[in-house]
Backbone bond lengths (Angstrom), bond angles and torsions (degrees), N, CA, C in turn:
res aa  C-N    CA-C-N  psi(-1)  N-CA   C-N-CA  omega(-1)  CA-C   N-CA-C  phi
1 X - - - 1.451 - - 1.527 108.35 -
2 X 1.318 116.24 154.07 1.456 121.38 -179.12 1.528 109.86 -107.35
3 X 1.347 115.22 128.84 1.466 121.31 178.14 1.530 108.42 -110.24
4 X 1.319 115.01 129.00 1.470 123.66 176.49 1.523 106.54 -96.89
5 X 1.320 118.55 123.83 1.460 122.96 -173.80 1.538 110.89 -89.25
6 X 1.344 114.90 126.72 1.464 122.72 177.78 1.527 112.62 -105.77
7 X 1.334 116.64 -25.82 1.470 120.98 -178.28 1.524 108.57 -143.37
8 X 1.329 116.24 140.84 1.460 119.77 179.60 1.523 110.52 -98.99
9 X 1.306 114.75 157.70 1.464 121.36 177.83 1.524 109.30 -59.58
10 X 1.337 115.40 133.17 1.453 120.84 177.18 1.518 115.13 89.61
11 X 1.320 118.19 -8.55 1.461 121.91 179.98 1.529 110.07 -101.57
12 X 1.316 115.53 151.89 1.464 120.61 173.65 1.530 110.87 -96.09
13 X 1.321 117.15 -8.04 1.462 121.15 -177.94 1.524 110.88 -88.80
14 X 1.343 114.73 135.01 1.466 121.47 176.29 1.518 107.41 -125.78
15 X 1.308 116.07 122.68 1.452 120.21 175.42 1.517 110.37 -72.19
16 X 1.314 115.85 143.53 1.459 122.10 173.36 1.519 105.16 -106.61
17 X 1.326 115.42 120.10 1.467 121.28 -173.83 1.518 111.28 -122.42
18 X 1.328 115.75 150.62 1.453 120.85 167.76 1.524 105.49 -71.04
19 X 1.325 117.57 118.87 1.461 120.78 -173.83 1.524 113.29 -68.54
20 X 1.307 117.96 -19.78 1.461 120.32 179.30 1.529 112.09 -87.22
21 X 1.331 117.18 -40.72 1.468 120.12 -174.08 1.530 113.39 -100.81
22 X 1.335 117.35 -19.16 1.457 120.72 -175.68 1.517 113.27 80.08
23 X 1.336 117.08 5.85 1.466 121.50 180.00 1.530 110.16 -73.40
24 X 1.346 115.41 132.56 1.462 120.92 177.42 1.523 108.96 -74.80
25 X 1.338 115.26 129.81 1.461 121.46 -178.11 1.532 110.91 -104.09
26 X 1.331 116.31 -40.86 1.463 121.03 -175.89 1.524 108.95 -162.47
27 X 1.323 115.33 178.27 1.458 122.42 173.25 1.521 107.87 -130.54
28 X 1.330 115.73 134.95 1.466 121.62 174.48 1.517 107.99 -113.51
29 X 1.323 115.77 147.50 1.455 120.80 178.32 1.517 109.02 -111.67
30 X 1.330 116.19 123.47 1.463 122.83 -179.94 1.529 109.64 -86.45
31 X 1.317 115.75 161.01 1.466 120.97 177.83 1.521 112.36 -69.13
32 X 1.322 117.38 -28.16 1.465 123.17 -176.14 1.520 110.09 -125.82
33 X 1.324 117.90 154.52 1.471 119.48 175.41 1.532 110.99 -73.29
34 X 1.307 115.60 144.51 1.466 120.96 178.55 1.527 109.60 -65.80
35 X 1.339 116.80 131.67 1.467 119.58 -179.03 1.525 113.08 -76.78
36 X 1.324 116.78 -22.11 1.465 123.52 179.77 1.517 107.72 -145.40
37 X 1.333 117.70 159.84 1.461 119.19 172.58 1.535 109.91 -56.17
38 X 1.330 115.25 141.48 1.469 121.19 -173.88 1.513 109.24 -133.29
39 X 1.312 115.72 142.53 1.450 120.28 177.14 1.506 111.18 -171.73
40 X 1.327 115.01 -144.97 1.460 119.79 -179.43 1.525 110.03 -138.36
41 X 1.327 114.39 157.06 1.461 121.05 178.77 1.520 107.33 -88.23
42 X 1.318 116.04 117.82 1.461 120.22 -176.46 1.530 110.29 -62.72
43 X 1.330 114.81 146.04 1.460 120.78 175.78 1.509 115.04 74.05
44 X 1.356 117.74 23.80 1.474 120.32 -179.26 1.521 112.45 -124.51
45 X 1.333 119.97 44.49 1.467 119.40 -179.85 1.527 110.72 -68.67
46 X 1.315 115.04 158.80 1.465 119.77 177.93 1.508 110.69 133.21
47 X 1.310 116.26 -152.98 1.458 120.99 -179.92 1.515 111.71 70.67
48 X 1.319 116.25 -171.19 1.459 121.77 -176.83 1.519 113.05 -65.04
49 X 1.349 117.97 -32.39 1.462 120.15 -175.60 1.532 114.02 -101.12
50 X 1.329 117.54 -6.62 1.462 121.02 179.44 1.512 114.47 79.54
51 X 1.335 117.30 -4.08 1.462 121.60 -179.18 1.521 111.26 -87.21
52 X 1.322 115.76 166.75 1.457 121.09 172.84 1.526 109.41 -67.89
53 X 1.336 116.03 159.50 1.460 121.11 179.70 1.518 110.92 -64.72
54 X 1.332 116.25 133.66 1.457 122.75 176.67 1.525 109.65 -76.23
55 X 1.331 115.58 149.36 1.461 119.44 -175.62 1.524 111.41 -148.24
56 X 1.331 115.60 133.06 1.464 122.43 168.27 1.523 106.66 -100.79
57 X 1.323 117.09 129.01 1.458 120.99 175.80 1.533 106.01 -95.17
58 X 1.318 115.62 111.65 1.460 121.66 -174.47 1.529 108.20 -82.39
59 X 1.344 113.42 90.53 1.459 120.99 -178.00 1.515 108.82 -151.86
60 X 1.309 116.21 156.39 1.459 121.40 173.23 1.532 110.46 -100.46
61 X 1.336 116.71 -2.49 1.463 120.47 178.10 1.525 110.65 -71.48
62 X 1.305 116.04 153.74 1.463 121.37 175.88 1.522 108.76 -82.38
63 X 1.318 116.05 126.48 1.463 121.88 176.19 1.524 107.34 -117.16
64 X 1.315 117.44 158.65 1.461 122.21 -175.86 1.527 111.46 -100.45
65 X 1.332 115.55 137.62 1.462 119.66 172.33 1.528 107.95 -61.16
66 X 1.314 116.04 133.06 1.460 121.52 -177.10 1.520 112.84 87.07
67 X 1.329 116.53 -5.60 1.462 120.47 177.69 1.519 111.27 -78.28
68 X 1.305 114.46 154.26 1.474 122.06 177.77 1.527 106.89 -117.90
69 X 1.334 115.84 129.20 1.463 121.28 -173.49 1.521 110.49 -130.93
70 X 1.318 115.33 137.81 1.462 120.87 175.74 1.524 108.07 -79.48
71 X 1.326 115.41 125.02 1.461 121.75 -174.88 1.522 110.97 -134.68
72 X 1.324 114.12 166.15 1.466 122.00 175.08 1.519 108.05 -127.88
73 X 1.343 117.67 138.44 1.460 119.65 -179.63 1.530 111.97 -68.17
74 X 1.354 115.53 142.29 1.467 121.25 175.18 1.524 111.23 -122.51
75 X 1.324 117.78 -9.77 1.457 120.24 179.15 1.512 111.24 179.38
76 X 1.319 113.96 170.65 1.458 122.26 178.96 1.524 106.87 -130.89
77 X 1.328 117.04 120.58 1.453 121.63 178.36 1.521 108.31 -97.21
78 X 1.343 115.20 116.92 1.455 119.17 178.51 1.518 109.84 -68.04
79 X 1.331 115.99 131.35 1.459 121.30 175.52 1.517 108.12 -143.70
80 X 1.316 114.75 142.53 1.456 121.49 179.36 1.519 108.57 -130.59
81 X 1.332 115.48 131.78 1.461 121.44 177.34 1.517 107.85 -124.47
82 X 1.325 115.22 119.21 1.466 121.71 -177.25 1.531 111.22 52.46
83 X 1.327 116.20 40.68 1.453 122.24 176.36 1.516 115.24 80.32
84 X 1.332 118.05 -2.04 1.463 121.12 -179.71 1.524 110.20 -105.90
85 X 1.332 115.95 143.97 1.463 120.51 177.71 1.522 110.85 -63.82
86 X 1.322 115.26 133.71 1.467 121.92 174.02 1.529 107.08 -143.28
87 X 1.343 115.10 50.00 1.458 121.63 -174.84 1.523 111.43 -59.81
88 X 1.321 115.00 149.85 1.462 122.60 -179.55 1.521 109.49 -111.92
89 X 1.308 115.89 131.34 1.457 120.87 174.70 1.528 107.81 -84.42
90 X 1.318 117.19 135.79 1.459 122.46 172.99 1.521 106.33 -105.60
91 X 1.313 116.43 133.24 1.460 120.25 -174.29 1.522 110.33 -136.78
92 X 1.316 114.44 165.29 1.460 121.70 172.09 1.516 107.27 -122.74
93 X 1.322 115.71 154.00 1.457 119.85 174.27 1.521 108.24 -63.82
94 X 1.325 116.96 139.87 1.465 121.02 -175.85 1.519 112.26 -61.14
95 X 1.344 117.47 -26.69 1.467 119.11 -178.09 1.526 113.08 -95.03
96 X 1.325 117.45 7.55 1.466 120.98 174.52 1.526 108.69 -101.38
97 X 1.320 117.81 133.64 1.460 119.82 -175.76 1.524 113.82 -67.34
98 X 1.334 117.52 -30.60 1.459 119.85 -177.50 1.516 109.19 -155.67
99 X 1.320 115.71 135.41 1.459 119.48 176.53 1.519 109.05 -83.70
100 X 1.345 117.80 139.29 1.467 119.29 176.87 1.527 109.76 -55.97
101 X 1.324 117.20 128.80 1.456 121.14 178.85 1.516 114.69 84.93
102 X 1.338 118.62 -5.45 1.461 119.46 -179.04 1.526 111.37 -75.58
103 X 1.315 116.10 -24.72 1.460 121.17 169.21 1.524 103.25 -121.70
104 X 1.234 124.18 -173.12 1.469 120.63 177.29 1.515 113.03 68.24
105 X 1.337 117.55 -135.06 1.453 121.07 -171.37 1.526 112.56 -86.28
106 X 1.306 115.69 82.04 1.463 121.89 178.86 1.523 111.26 -67.76
107 X 1.326 116.78 -29.64 1.471 119.25 -180.00 1.529 110.68 -64.99
108 X 1.321 117.47 -38.88 1.468 120.71 177.92 1.528 110.48 -65.03
109 X 1.339 117.31 -39.93 1.463 121.30 176.79 1.520 109.79 -61.74
110 X 1.337 117.33 -47.88 1.462 122.11 179.18 1.528 110.71 -59.97
111 X 1.329 116.54 -46.30 1.462 120.32 -176.87 1.522 111.79 -65.91
112 X 1.331 117.48 -38.40 1.459 120.46 178.01 1.521 112.06 -64.80
113 X 1.327 116.52 -43.71 1.462 120.12 178.29 1.522 111.06 -67.85
114 X 1.330 117.16 -38.65 1.470 120.47 178.30 1.528 110.43 -62.35
115 X 1.337 117.60 -42.17 1.464 121.06 178.73 1.531 110.44 -63.28
116 X 1.329 116.98 -41.01 1.462 120.47 177.98 1.527 110.25 -63.44
117 X 1.318 117.10 -49.87 1.473 121.01 -176.55 1.525 111.10 -61.85
118 X 1.317 117.43 -49.23 1.467 118.90 -179.62 1.530 110.38 -67.04
119 X 1.323 117.10 -32.30 1.462 120.41 177.82 1.513 112.77 -65.06
120 X 1.323 117.99 -43.17 1.469 118.85 -178.51 1.532 111.05 -72.45
121 X 1.321 117.07 -26.20 1.461 119.30 -179.95 1.526 112.75 -80.42
122 X 1.337 118.79 -4.06 1.464 119.01 173.77 1.521 110.52 -65.02
123 X 1.323 118.15 -19.50 1.462 122.43 176.08 1.528 111.58 -75.06
124 X 1.340 116.33 -10.97 1.464 121.52 -178.15 1.527 109.12 -127.25
125 X 1.341 117.80 71.39 1.469 120.02 -175.17 1.529 113.64 -62.28
126 X 1.325 117.27 -18.01 1.463 120.13 178.37 1.533 112.36 -75.14
127 X 1.319 117.75 -14.60 1.466 122.49 -179.25 1.526 109.75 -94.79
128 X 1.324 115.57 129.07 1.466 120.93 175.49 1.523 107.70 -94.29
129 X 1.338 116.64 113.80 1.461 121.84 -175.79 1.515 109.87 -121.95
130 X 1.340 115.39 136.92 1.464 119.81 173.12 1.520 108.61 -140.44
131 X 1.325 114.83 148.00 1.459 121.69 179.11 1.514 107.36 -115.68
132 X 1.329 115.65 130.17 1.455 121.51 -178.73 1.515 111.55 -100.30
133 X 1.310 114.65 -140.37 1.462 122.34 -174.14 1.529 111.71 -80.84
134 X 1.318 114.56 159.05 1.461 122.21 169.23 1.521 106.44 -93.87
135 X 1.324 116.41 113.16 1.448 122.37 -174.54 1.532 110.23 -97.81
136 X 1.288 116.08 177.48 1.473 122.42 -170.09 1.531 113.52 -75.13
137 X 1.335 113.78 164.04 1.470 120.86 174.44 1.524 110.07 -61.29
138 X 1.325 117.36 -37.05 1.463 120.92 178.45 1.522 112.51 -61.13
139 X 1.324 116.29 -39.51 1.471 119.77 177.95 1.526 110.59 -69.33
140 X 1.321 117.05 -36.05 1.460 120.29 175.46 1.526 110.28 -63.46
141 X 1.333 116.67 -46.71 1.469 120.89 178.42 1.519 111.07 -58.31
142 X 1.323 116.12 -41.66 1.462 120.46 -179.18 1.537 110.94 -62.12
143 X 1.336 117.11 -43.03 1.461 119.94 178.84 1.526 111.04 -65.91
144 X 1.321 117.53 -44.49 1.470 120.46 178.57 1.523 110.00 -61.33
145 X 1.320 117.04 -45.83 1.459 121.60 179.80 1.527 111.42 -60.02
146 X 1.339 117.55 -38.61 1.461 120.84 -178.69 1.520 111.83 -66.33
147 X 1.333 116.59 -22.20 1.456 120.77 -178.67 1.521 113.45 -102.00
148 X 1.371 117.86 -16.06 1.460 118.14 -172.86 1.523 114.97 -138.13
149 X 1.304 118.71 -22.98 1.442 120.88 -170.97 1.526 109.27 111.06
150 X 1.317 119.85 -160.06 1.464 121.86 -176.44 1.520 112.78 -57.77
151 X 1.352 116.01 142.17 1.463 122.01 -179.98 1.506 109.46 -85.21
């Protein structure tokens, strides 16, 4: 699957892009720096919000905003915003043998991402956000496949 990067690890800035053309529309600044590169999986529109699936690339490598990277799913983080599903796919770069946290302490990975997500949403008190379980790579693949075809 291809992930389009909107925010880099360590930055508070997130580019807002047209998901079809890749054109940058705006920049938003989050309250906290992104713990991992963040973006969306190209070609996966749909769901409750009509947007492509959101994705964190679990890597310590530097990736470029606007870059497109071949990735493989390693998990699915349940997230709900105002009662609607807004699950996040967790992925690793296809050329990396293992994503940090994809084996080993998955609970720490889930808890770190949950703290980041709930932390950035403190700027939007009108939004009710909750983070659920970190589910398997197979469940992530199934969701991506349901929106795009083979992973």
